[in-house]
VOPAGU-2260 file (C-alpha; in pm, 1 decimal, decimal comma):
REM VOPAGU-2260
SITE   aa  ch    i         X         Y         Z
SITE  UNK   A    0   -1338,2    -880,2   -3290,0
SITE  UNK   A    1   -1448,5   -1130,4   -3031,3
SITE  UNK   A    2   -1101,1   -1283,7   -3045,1
SITE  UNK   A    3    -952,8    -944,9   -2957,5
SITE  UNK   A    4   -1200,9    -900,1   -2672,1
SITE  UNK   A    5   -1129,8   -1246,0   -2530,5
SITE  UNK   A    6    -755,5   -1181,4   -2557,5
SITE  UNK   A    7    -781,2    -854,4   -2365,2
SITE  UNK   A    8    -991,8   -1015,9   -2092,9
SITE  UNK   A    9    -756,1   -1311,5   -2045,6
SITE  UNK   A   10    -445,2   -1094,0   -2070,8
SITE  UNK   A   11    -574,4    -867,6   -1793,1
SITE  UNK   A   12    -582,3   -1160,1   -1548,8
SITE  UNK   A   13    -234,6   -1270,6   -1651,8
SITE  UNK   A   14     -98,9    -916,2   -1622,9
SITE  UNK   A   15    -240,8    -865,4   -1273,7
SITE  UNK   A   16     -81,3   -1190,1   -1156,7
SITE  UNK   A   17     248,8   -1134,4   -1337,9
SITE  UNK   A   18     281,7    -795,5   -1169,7
SITE  UNK   A   19     292,3    -973,8    -835,3
SITE  UNK   A   20     569,8   -1206,8    -945,9
SITE  UNK   A   21     776,3    -919,5   -1083,6
SITE  UNK   A   22     735,4    -685,3    -785,7
SITE  UNK   A   23     848,6    -946,0    -532,0
SITE  UNK   A   24    1133,3   -1067,6    -750,8
SITE  UNK   A   25    1260,4    -716,1    -820,8
SITE  UNK   A   26    1270,1    -639,7    -449,2
SITE  UNK   A   27    1399,4    -961,8    -297,6
SITE  UNK   A   28    1502,5   -1193,2    -585,7
SITE  UNK   A   29    1255,5   -1451,7    -452,8
SITE  UNK   A   30    1019,0   -1637,3    -685,8
SITE  UNK   A   31     688,2   -1650,7    -499,2
SITE  UNK   A   32     541,3   -1983,6    -608,0
SITE  UNK   A   33     246,9   -1939,4    -368,0
SITE  UNK   A   34     115,1   -1650,6    -577,3
SITE  UNK   A   35    -176,4   -1846,9    -723,6
SITE  UNK   A   36    -288,5   -1960,9    -379,3
SITE  UNK   A   37    -274,0   -1602,6    -250,9
SITE  UNK   A   38    -497,4   -1507,7    -543,3
SITE  UNK   A   39    -735,2   -1789,0    -446,8
SITE  UNK   A   40    -739,6   -1673,8     -84,8
SITE  UNK   A   41    -860,8   -1328,8    -191,1
SITE  UNK   A   42   -1153,5   -1491,2    -368,5
SITE  UNK   A   43   -1254,2   -1663,8     -46,0
SITE  UNK   A   44   -1213,7   -1339,8     147,7
SITE  UNK   A   45   -1454,0   -1180,9    -100,1
SITE  UNK   A   46   -1704,6   -1464,5     -66,7
SITE  UNK   A   47   -1692,5   -1461,1     313,9
SITE  UNK   A   48   -1729,0   -1084,1     346,6
SITE  UNK   A   49   -2006,1   -1077,0      85,7
SITE  UNK   A   50   -2191,2   -1350,7     274,4
SITE  UNK   A   51   -2155,8   -1159,7     601,3
SITE  UNK   A   52   -2267,2    -825,6     452,2
SITE  UNK   A   53   -2488,5    -902,8     150,6
SITE  UNK   A   54   -2575,0    -613,8     -75,6
SITE  UNK   A   55   -2273,3    -400,2      16,6
SITE  UNK   A   56   -2015,3    -448,6    -262,9
SITE  UNK   A   57   -1867,8    -101,2    -206,6
SITE  UNK   A   58   -1770,9    -215,2     142,3
SITE  UNK   A   59   -1675,3    -573,1      60,9
SITE  UNK   A   60   -1439,0    -503,6    -231,5
SITE  UNK   A   61   -1208,2    -249,8     -58,3
SITE  UNK   A   62   -1204,2    -465,7     255,7
SITE  UNK   A   63   -1095,2    -767,3      50,7
SITE  UNK   A   64    -814,8    -568,6    -112,4
SITE  UNK   A   65    -693,2    -441,6     225,3
SITE  UNK   A   66    -696,0    -796,0     364,3
SITE  UNK   A   67    -500,1    -917,9      63,3
SITE  UNK   A   68    -237,8    -648,9     113,2
SITE  UNK   A   69    -210,3    -728,3     485,1
SITE  UNK   A   70    -168,1   -1098,9     408,4
SITE  UNK   A   71     130,2   -1018,3     189,0
SITE  UNK   A   72     292,2    -798,6     452,7
SITE  UNK   A   73     227,3   -1065,9     717,1
SITE  UNK   A   74     376,2   -1340,6     500,9
SITE  UNK   A   75     692,5   -1138,3     466,4
SITE  UNK   A   76     737,1   -1054,5     835,1
SITE  UNK   A   77     625,7   -1392,0     973,3
SITE  UNK   A   78     774,3   -1632,1     718,4
SITE  UNK   A   79    1010,2   -1466,2     472,0
SITE  UNK   A   80    1203,0   -1225,4     692,5
SITE  UNK   A   81    1339,8   -1508,2     912,6
SITE  UNK   A   82    1480,1   -1654,7     588,7
SITE  UNK   A   83    1717,2   -1357,8     548,6
SITE  UNK   A   84    2070,9   -1480,7     489,2
SITE  UNK   A   85    1952,1   -1823,2     371,9
SITE  UNK   A   86    1997,7   -1941,8      11,8
SITE  UNK   A   87    1737,6   -1805,2    -229,1
SITE  UNK   A   88    1645,0   -2161,1    -320,2
SITE  UNK   A   89    1536,0   -2220,3      40,2
SITE  UNK   A   90    1309,8   -1914,8      30,3
SITE  UNK   A   91    1150,1   -2039,0    -290,4
SITE  UNK   A   92    1079,9   -2376,7    -130,8
SITE  UNK   A   93     916,8   -2194,1     160,7
SITE  UNK   A   94     675,7   -2024,3     -81,3
SITE  UNK   A   95     588,7   -2365,7    -226,0
SITE  UNK   A   96     507,0   -2482,5     127,0
SITE  UNK   A   97     293,8   -2172,3     186,0
SITE  UNK   A   98      94,9   -2248,8    -126,9
SITE  UNK   A   99      29,8   -2610,2     -25,5
SITE  UNK   A  100     -69,3   -2501,1     325,5
SITE  UNK   A  101    -308,5   -2234,1     198,8
SITE  UNK   A  102    -479,2   -2474,5     -38,1
SITE  UNK   A  103    -528,0   -2726,9     241,5
SITE  UNK   A  104    -660,4   -2466,1     485,4
SITE  UNK   A  105    -902,4   -2325,0     228,1
SITE  UNK   A  106   -1038,9   -2671,4     151,2
SITE  UNK   A  107   -1088,3   -2740,1     521,5
SITE  UNK   A  108   -1252,2   -2405,4     592,1
SITE  UNK   A  109   -1471,7   -2362,8     282,7
SITE  UNK   A  110   -1474,1   -2714,0     125,9
SITE  UNK   A  111   -1393,5   -2774,5    -239,4
SITE  UNK   A  112   -1744,0   -2686,3    -361,9
SITE  UNK   A  113   -1772,0   -2422,0    -634,0
SITE  UNK   A  114   -1893,1   -2085,1    -509,7
SITE  UNK   A  115   -2012,6   -1768,0    -683,4
SITE  UNK   A  116   -1934,3   -1450,9    -486,9
SITE  UNK   A  117   -2106,5   -1223,6    -738,5
SITE  UNK   A  118   -2441,0   -1390,9    -678,6
SITE  UNK   A  119   -2396,7   -1345,8    -303,9
SITE  UNK   A  120   -2329,4    -975,1    -355,2
SITE  UNK   A  121   -2647,3    -948,2    -559,8
SITE  UNK   A  122   -2471,0    -805,6    -865,2
SITE  UNK   A  123   -2546,5    -908,3   -1223,3
SITE  UNK   A  124   -2250,5    -940,2   -1458,4
SITE  UNK   A  125   -2407,9    -770,8   -1759,7
SITE  UNK   A  126   -2263,0    -845,2   -2106,0
SITE  UNK   A  127   -2183,1    -536,0   -2314,5
SITE  UNK   A  128   -2179,8    -534,9   -2694,3
SITE  UNK   A  129   -1916,6    -328,7   -2875,6
SITE  UNK   A  130   -1866,7    -223,6   -3238,9
SITE  UNK   A  131   -1774,7    -521,7   -3452,3
SITE  UNK   A  132   -1992,6    -758,8   -3253,4
SITE  UNK   A  133   -1750,3    -817,9   -2965,1
SITE  UNK   A  134   -1904,6    -887,7   -2625,6
SITE  UNK   A  135   -1741,7    -829,5   -2288,3
SITE  UNK   A  136   -1898,6    -856,8   -1945,5
SITE  UNK   A  137   -1880,1    -582,0   -1685,1
SITE  UNK   A  138   -1621,6    -782,7   -1489,9
SITE  UNK   A  139   -1411,2    -827,4   -1803,8
SITE  UNK   A  140   -1407,7    -451,3   -1855,7
SITE  UNK   A  141   -1319,2    -385,9   -1493,1
SITE  UNK   A  142   -1039,3    -643,3   -1515,1
SITE  UNK   A  143    -889,4    -477,4   -1823,6
SITE  UNK   A  144    -907,1    -132,7   -1665,8
SITE  UNK   A  145    -761,4    -263,8   -1337,9
SITE  UNK   A  146    -462,9    -421,7   -1514,3
SITE  UNK   A  147    -382,9    -104,9   -1710,2
SITE  UNK   A  148    -434,0     116,5   -1405,4
SITE  UNK   A  149    -210,7     -96,8   -1185,2
SITE  UNK   A  150      73,0    -104,4   -1438,5
SITE  UNK   A  151      55,6     272,6   -1486,9
SITE  UNK   A  152      16,6     335,4   -1114,8
SITE  UNK   A  153     317,5     124,0   -1027,3
SITE  UNK   A  154     520,5     292,5   -1301,3
SITE  UNK   A  155     441,6     629,4   -1144,9
SITE  UNK   A  156     508,6     493,4    -794,1
SITE  UNK   A  157     851,9     358,3    -887,4
SITE  UNK   A  158     964,0     674,7   -1066,1
SITE  UNK   A  159     807,6     956,2    -861,1
SITE  UNK   A  160     760,0     847,4    -500,0
SITE  UNK   A  161    1037,8     833,8    -241,0
SITE  UNK   A  162     952,2     479,2    -137,0
SITE  UNK   A  163     932,3     367,3    -498,3
SITE  UNK   A  164    1278,0     507,2    -570,4
SITE  UNK   A  165    1407,9     330,9    -259,3
SITE  UNK   A  166    1257,3       6,9    -388,4
SITE  UNK   A  167    1436,9      53,9    -719,5
SITE  UNK   A  168    1762,1     123,3    -538,0
SITE  UNK   A  169    1717,4    -189,0    -325,7
SITE  UNK   A  170    1651,5    -393,4    -638,9
SITE  UNK   A  171    1978,9    -269,4    -788,9
SITE  UNK   A  172    2198,3    -320,8    -482,1
SITE  UNK   A  173    2032,1    -410,5    -149,9
SITE  UNK   A  174    2355,2    -392,3      50,8
SITE  UNK   A  175    2439,9     -44,3     -74,4
SITE  UNK   A  176    2079,4      67,1     -22,9
SITE  UNK   A  177    2086,9     -54,4     337,3
SITE  UNK   A  178    2417,9     125,7     398,5
SITE  UNK   A  179    2256,6     442,2     258,9
SITE  UNK   A  180    1982,3     431,8     520,7
SITE  UNK   A  181    1707,2     251,5     327,0
SITE  UNK   A  182    1492,6      26,3     545,2
SITE  UNK   A  183    1513,6    -278,6     322,7
SITE  UNK   A  184    1274,0    -480,6     538,1
SITE  UNK   A  185    1010,4    -211,9     485,6
SITE  UNK   A  186    1085,0    -225,1     112,6
SITE  UNK   A  187    1044,8    -602,8     104,7
SITE  UNK   A  188     722,9    -587,9     309,1
SITE  UNK   A  189     574,6    -323,9      76,6
SITE  UNK   A  190     672,4    -536,2    -225,5
SITE  UNK   A  191     491,2    -838,2     -80,5
SITE  UNK   A  192     191,3    -619,7       1,7
SITE  UNK   A  193     174,3    -483,0    -353,5
SITE  UNK   A  194     213,5    -834,8    -489,9
SITE  UNK   A  195     -76,6    -978,0    -291,4
SITE  UNK   A  196    -284,5    -667,2    -364,7
SITE  UNK   A  197    -242,6    -739,4    -736,9
SITE  UNK   A  198    -312,7   -1109,9    -681,6
SITE  UNK   A  199    -615,3   -1020,6    -470,2
SITE  UNK   A  200    -750,4    -800,5    -747,9
SITE  UNK   A  201    -711,3   -1085,7    -996,1
SITE  UNK   A  202    -866,2   -1332,6    -751,2
SITE  UNK   A  203   -1172,2   -1117,6    -683,7
SITE  UNK   A  204   -1233,7   -1052,5   -1050,9
SITE  UNK   A  205   -1184,2   -1412,8   -1161,1
SITE  UNK   A  206   -1401,8   -1551,0    -880,1
SITE  UNK   A  207   -1673,4   -1300,0    -969,0
SITE  UNK   A  208   -1653,5   -1361,2   -1343,0
SITE  UNK   A  209   -1605,2   -1738,2   -1356,5
SITE  UNK   A  210   -1611,4   -1936,7   -1032,0
SITE  UNK   A  211   -1442,7   -1982,7    -695,9
SITE  UNK   A  212   -1285,9   -2310,2    -585,1
SITE  UNK   A  213    -942,0   -2421,7    -458,7
SITE  UNK   A  214    -831,4   -2511,0    -811,7
SITE  UNK   A  215    -824,4   -2151,7    -935,8
SITE  UNK   A  216    -483,4   -2122,2    -774,3
SITE  UNK   A  217    -350,6   -2302,3   -1083,6
SITE  UNK   A  218    -410,1   -1982,6   -1282,1
SITE  UNK   A  219    -121,8   -1832,7   -1089,1
SITE  UNK   A  220     101,5   -2106,3   -1230,9
SITE  UNK   A  221     -18,2   -2024,8   -1584,4
SITE  UNK   A  222      63,5   -1658,0   -1525,7
SITE  UNK   A  223     419,9   -1740,0   -1419,2
SITE  UNK   A  224     540,1   -1773,0   -1782,6
SITE  UNK   A  225     403,6   -1422,6   -1848,7
SITE  UNK   A  226     641,3   -1280,6   -1588,4
SITE  UNK   A  227     933,4   -1479,9   -1726,4
SITE  UNK   A  228     861,2   -1398,9   -2090,0
SITE  UNK   A  229     825,8   -1028,1   -2011,2
SITE  UNK   A  230    1137,9   -1029,7   -1794,9
SITE  UNK   A  231    1137,3   -1103,6   -1423,1
SITE  UNK   A  232    1292,3    -768,9   -1340,3
SITE  UNK   A  233    1077,5    -568,9   -1584,1
SITE  UNK   A  234     735,4    -431,0   -1499,6
SITE  UNK   A  235     702,0    -299,7   -1857,1
SITE  UNK   A  236     729,9    -652,7   -1995,1
SITE  UNK   A  237     411,7    -789,3   -1837,7
SITE  UNK   A  238     177,1    -609,3   -2080,0
SITE  UNK   A  239     322,1    -732,9   -2411,5
SITE  UNK   A  240     392,8   -1078,2   -2266,5
SITE  UNK   A  241      40,9   -1107,3   -2126,8
SITE  UNK   A  242    -115,8    -998,9   -2454,8
SITE  UNK   A  243     101,5   -1233,2   -2662,2
SITE  UNK   A  244      35,5   -1540,2   -2448,0
SITE  UNK   A  245    -337,1   -1464,4   -2416,7
SITE  UNK   A  246    -364,7   -1423,1   -2795,5
SITE  UNK   A  247    -187,1   -1751,6   -2866,2
SITE  UNK   A  248    -400,7   -1927,3   -2606,5
SITE  UNK   A  249    -722,8   -1798,7   -2764,4
SITE  UNK   A  250    -598,9   -1892,6   -3112,0
SITE  UNK   A  251    -532,5   -2245,4   -2985,9
SITE  UNK   A  252    -884,8   -2263,3   -2845,0
SITE  UNK   A  253   -1042,2   -2139,0   -3168,8
SITE  UNK   A  254    -836,2   -2314,1   -3433,9
SITE  UNK   A  255    -665,8   -2615,6   -3274,0
SITE  UNK   A  256    -796,3   -2773,8   -2952,8
SITE  UNK   A  257    -920,1   -2609,9   -2631,0
SITE  UNK   A  258    -715,6   -2860,2   -2431,9
SITE  UNK   A  259    -397,1   -2728,0   -2593,0
SITE  UNK   A  260    -460,8   -2384,1   -2445,2
SITE  UNK   A  261    -355,9   -2511,6   -2102,5
SITE  UNK   A  262       0,8   -2568,9   -2219,4
SITE  UNK   A  263      36,5   -2268,1   -2451,1
SITE  UNK   A  264     191,9   -2039,8   -2183,1
SITE  UNK   A  265     457,9   -2300,7   -2111,4
SITE  UNK   A  266     528,9   -2362,5   -2479,6
SITE  UNK   A  267     581,0   -1988,5   -2524,6
SITE  UNK   A  268     807,8   -1989,5   -2219,5
SITE  UNK   A  269    1017,6   -2273,9   -2362,0
SITE  UNK   A  270    1053,5   -2087,3   -2688,9
SITE  UNK   A  271    1157,4   -1768,9   -2510,1
SITE  UNK   A  272    1412,7   -1954,8   -2297,5
SITE  UNK   A  273    1574,8   -2083,7   -2615,6
SITE  UNK   A  274    1578,5   -1749,3   -2797,3
SITE  UNK   A  275    1605,7   -1489,0   -2521,4
SITE  UNK   A  276    1629,7   -1643,0   -2171,9
SITE  UNK   A  277    1617,0   -1308,8   -1990,7
SITE  UNK   A  278    1278,5   -1218,6   -2142,6
SITE  UNK   A  279    1153,3    -940,5   -2366,4
SITE  UNK   A  280    1250,3    -652,0   -2139,7
SITE  UNK   A  281    1463,5    -824,0   -1876,6
SITE  UNK   A  282    1837,3    -794,0   -1839,4
SITE  UNK   A  283    2090,2   -1065,2   -1917,9
SITE  UNK   A  284    2231,7   -1059,4   -1565,7
SITE  UNK   A  285    1898,4   -1170,4   -1415,7
SITE  UNK   A  286    1897,2   -1508,6   -1585,2
SITE  UNK   A  287    2203,6   -1607,3   -1386,1
SITE  UNK   A  288    2019,6   -1528,2   -1063,5
SITE  UNK   A  289    1725,4   -1745,1   -1160,8
């Protein structure tokens, strides 16, 4: 049972991050390779706000999420919008540059020392025992619930809200959507905001549960195969892909070698590219775009 618990906890982090990749790609066809660094930045926002207002997690957590969302919107308007009309490859290279810049700025501002935001907030991450002997911490449980809630919430948003329907229309045909009166720049900005909100959620939870340092941005790179395996244009694919990769990673840790777990997501990705390049729930047409 502990294997199942560990799989759910790890999968929740991967799902939260993969959501960000998928949302931005669906809207703008851009692969945001700075996603891990944007996750990392949210962890430092949490640490800074918690240090400034100790003992007020109910204030610090929403403020961090709002800041994360605003960072995504700002990145779009300041950096990505001027790239309109340029080759997609150029936009992807810009996101790589953003990631490198963010990592450098974070190291300069906060140093590379490991930090623990949860201790600053004065909260104890209590382990909870479940039937079968499985143990999950409070943060693990919150992470699992957050991943499920965000997937369901976005599913409702895309199918029921006016803006969500406009985002789907833009994903299908941005030129036709613009001619129909859809503000595609608003759609793209909202997509980036949702993406960094999801990354910020993952960053806060990981920093609180494990540690905070500039290297946690690499988790975003490990989550990238989850988005590709599930299907870059499919929000529904992130759950099964995240669970499958997390399970295989935990099996590698338990039965093979913990060091192998670092490459498991990429081995799964290679296998998927051979068998079904467009992912579990993606469409064949999308692989040509990538």
